[in-house]
Structure formats: C-alpha cells, structure tokens
N, C-alpha and C positions, 0 to 999 in steps of 0.2 A: 321755493323762494320764501324769504322772511321779509314780511312786510310790518310796516305800523301805520295806524292811520289816527289822526288827532285834529280836534278841534283848536286853533289858535287864535288870539287876538293880533291885530295889526301889528302889535309892537312884539310880538313873540314869545307871548306868555301862554301857557299850557292851562293854567288855573290862575285865579286872583288870590287875594290874602285868604287865609282860612279856608282854602280849597273851594272857592267860590267858582262855579261856572254858570251862573245865570245869566251871563252876559251872551250865552252860546245863542247862534240864531239857528233854531231848528224849524223845519217846515217838513210837511208831508212828503214834496219833491224830495229833498234832500235825506229825510228818513229812508224812503224807498230806494235811493240811490244807495245808500250805507247798506240796508239789508241785501239787497242783491249783490253788492261787492262783497259782503261777508259769509255769504250762503255758498261762495265759491271755496272758502277756505277749510283746510281738513283738522287744522287744529288752532284753538285759542290758547296763547301764553299770557298768563297775567301776573301780577303782583297780587298779593294779599288783599291790599285796600282797594283796588281795581274790582277783584273778584267779589270781595264783599258788598260793594256797590250792586253788581250784577245780580247777587243773590238775594237782595232787598225787592228786586223788581222782577226778574223774569221767571223765576220758577211758578210764579202764581197770578200771572198777568191776565188769566181769565178771570181773574177775580175783580177786574176793573173794567168794566165793558163800555166805561166813560173814555177810556183811553183812545187817542186817534189811532185808525186802523194800522198804520206804518207801525206803531209801537206794538200793538198787538202780534203783528206780523214777524215782529222779530224774535218774539219768545220761544216758537218752535226751533228757530236757527240756533239759539244761543243752547237751548236745552239738549239737543240733537248733536252738537259738534263737540268732538272730543276736547277736553281743556286739561292745562297744566297750571297749577298755579304754585308759585314761588312763595314760601312763608317759613319764618323761623317759627312761628307760634302755632298756625293750623296744622293739624297732623291728619284731619278727617274732613271730607267735604262731600257732597251728592252732586247728582245731576252730571255725571260722565266726566269727572275731574279727579285728576291725580294731583297729589301734591310733591314737592320737591322743597329741599332747602337751600341749595347753591345750583348755580347755572353750571351746567357743565357742555361748552361749545360744542365738542363731539357729539352729543347726545342729541344737542338741538339740530345740527348739522343734518343727522341722520334721519330726522322725522321726516315721515311720508306725506307727500302733498305739499299744498302751500300753508305757511303759517302765519298767523296774524298775533303781534306782541302787544299788548297793553299796559298800561300802567308806567307813570312816568320816573319812576324810581329803577323800575326793573329795565326799562327803554334804555336808561343811562348803561347799565351794566350789558347791554346787548350792544351799545354803540362802543363801549371800551372791548369787546370782544369782536369786534367788527363782524357782527351778526348779521344786521340789517341790509336787506337789498334794495328795500324801496320804502319811500317815506310819502305818505299822501297826507298833506297838510290841508285841513278846510280853514282858509282864512277868514275870520268874522270880521265884519266891518266896524270894527269898534277897537279903539285903543283904552288898554284898563290901567295902564301906568306903572303896575308892580303887580307881584304873583311869582309863581313857580315857571322859570323861563322852559322853552320846550328844549333846547339846546344849551348845554352848558360847556361844551368845548367845540372850538371849531370841526365843521364838516364839509369837506368839499364834495358837493353834488352837481348831478347834473338834469337839468329839466327834461321830463319825457313827456308832459301832457298839462294840460290846463282844461277847466270847465267852470262856468260861471253858473250859478243857481239864481232863481228868481228872487230870493231873499236876501240877495248881496253878497252871499257866501262865495268864495271862490277857491275852487280845488287845485292845488299844485301838486304835482305827482313827480318826484324826484328819484333817481337811481344813483348808483355809485357812480363817480367819476373815473 
C-alpha cells in the first residue's frame, strides 16, 4: 500500500506562505501516534526539500536532549527505514537512502512493504500517476488563508476512518473511491 500523511489547515493548505508550518498543532500524543504509524512502513519516499528537512533533524537528534521524548523516539525510525529521495540536484545522500531523478510508477508499485510518500511536489506527481492508495490528513484547528494547497486537482475519495486528538487535530483517513 502507498500512503501519505500530512498536516493541513482547515482551509486545505499544506503549508503557509514561504513554506511556513508554525501553525501545526503538535503534541506528545499526536507525535507518538505518528511515530507508531510511521514505524510500520518499509520505505519512505520523499522529495528533496522534504528529505533535506529530515536531514536537519533526525540524524543527530541525540544531540538535543531537550527535545520532547516523542521527537527523540522518531529519530531511529527515520534512520533505520529505507528511503528513496527524488531530486534532480542531489546525487548522494546517507542514512539508508537512495536517490532517483524521475518517478517510475512500475518501480514504485514493485516496492516491498508499505510505502509512505512525503513532500507536496512529489505527492502531486504520485497523484498524477494514480499511485496513492491512502491519504491520512491531520486537520489542524486553524485557517491560514493562503499557502500551498494540499490538493491541486480534484480527487474522489472514500472516508475510511477518523480520530480526534486532545490538541484539536482530527485525523481523516481516506482511500480510493
């Protein structure tokens, strides 16, 4: 199964202007839930920008004992999971990561285990190739008014489940219709 998960605003934005995500409502409860979900995936597939954000934090999380426990718990999940990064500029990366320049739908479908795709630009390419089986939207209780929309084209989806968190975030899980 190929899945994606994203925090979005009530008005459907993935990020605000200038890639701002300060409006995300993260809590230990939510982060622990996300850790448990991500630990089940065999491969993380990311765009370069998303991967670079991960490289800024997770390889050296132990250098930050002041971080919340749930954040520190995510570091080994990220480090130990196979990763594929799509980039036209990055040719080398570390931490159990392979690089690719173009999405090959047959290669993606042939990956073993469950796959988590991240990065909005790459995700749009996956949508275009009809590669996404499940969408997990963490809807934050805030409207930001502008930014990068999560969906750029119509997608017919079927609601598979919901879950509310104590910080006001609601998880909406959708599958293909």
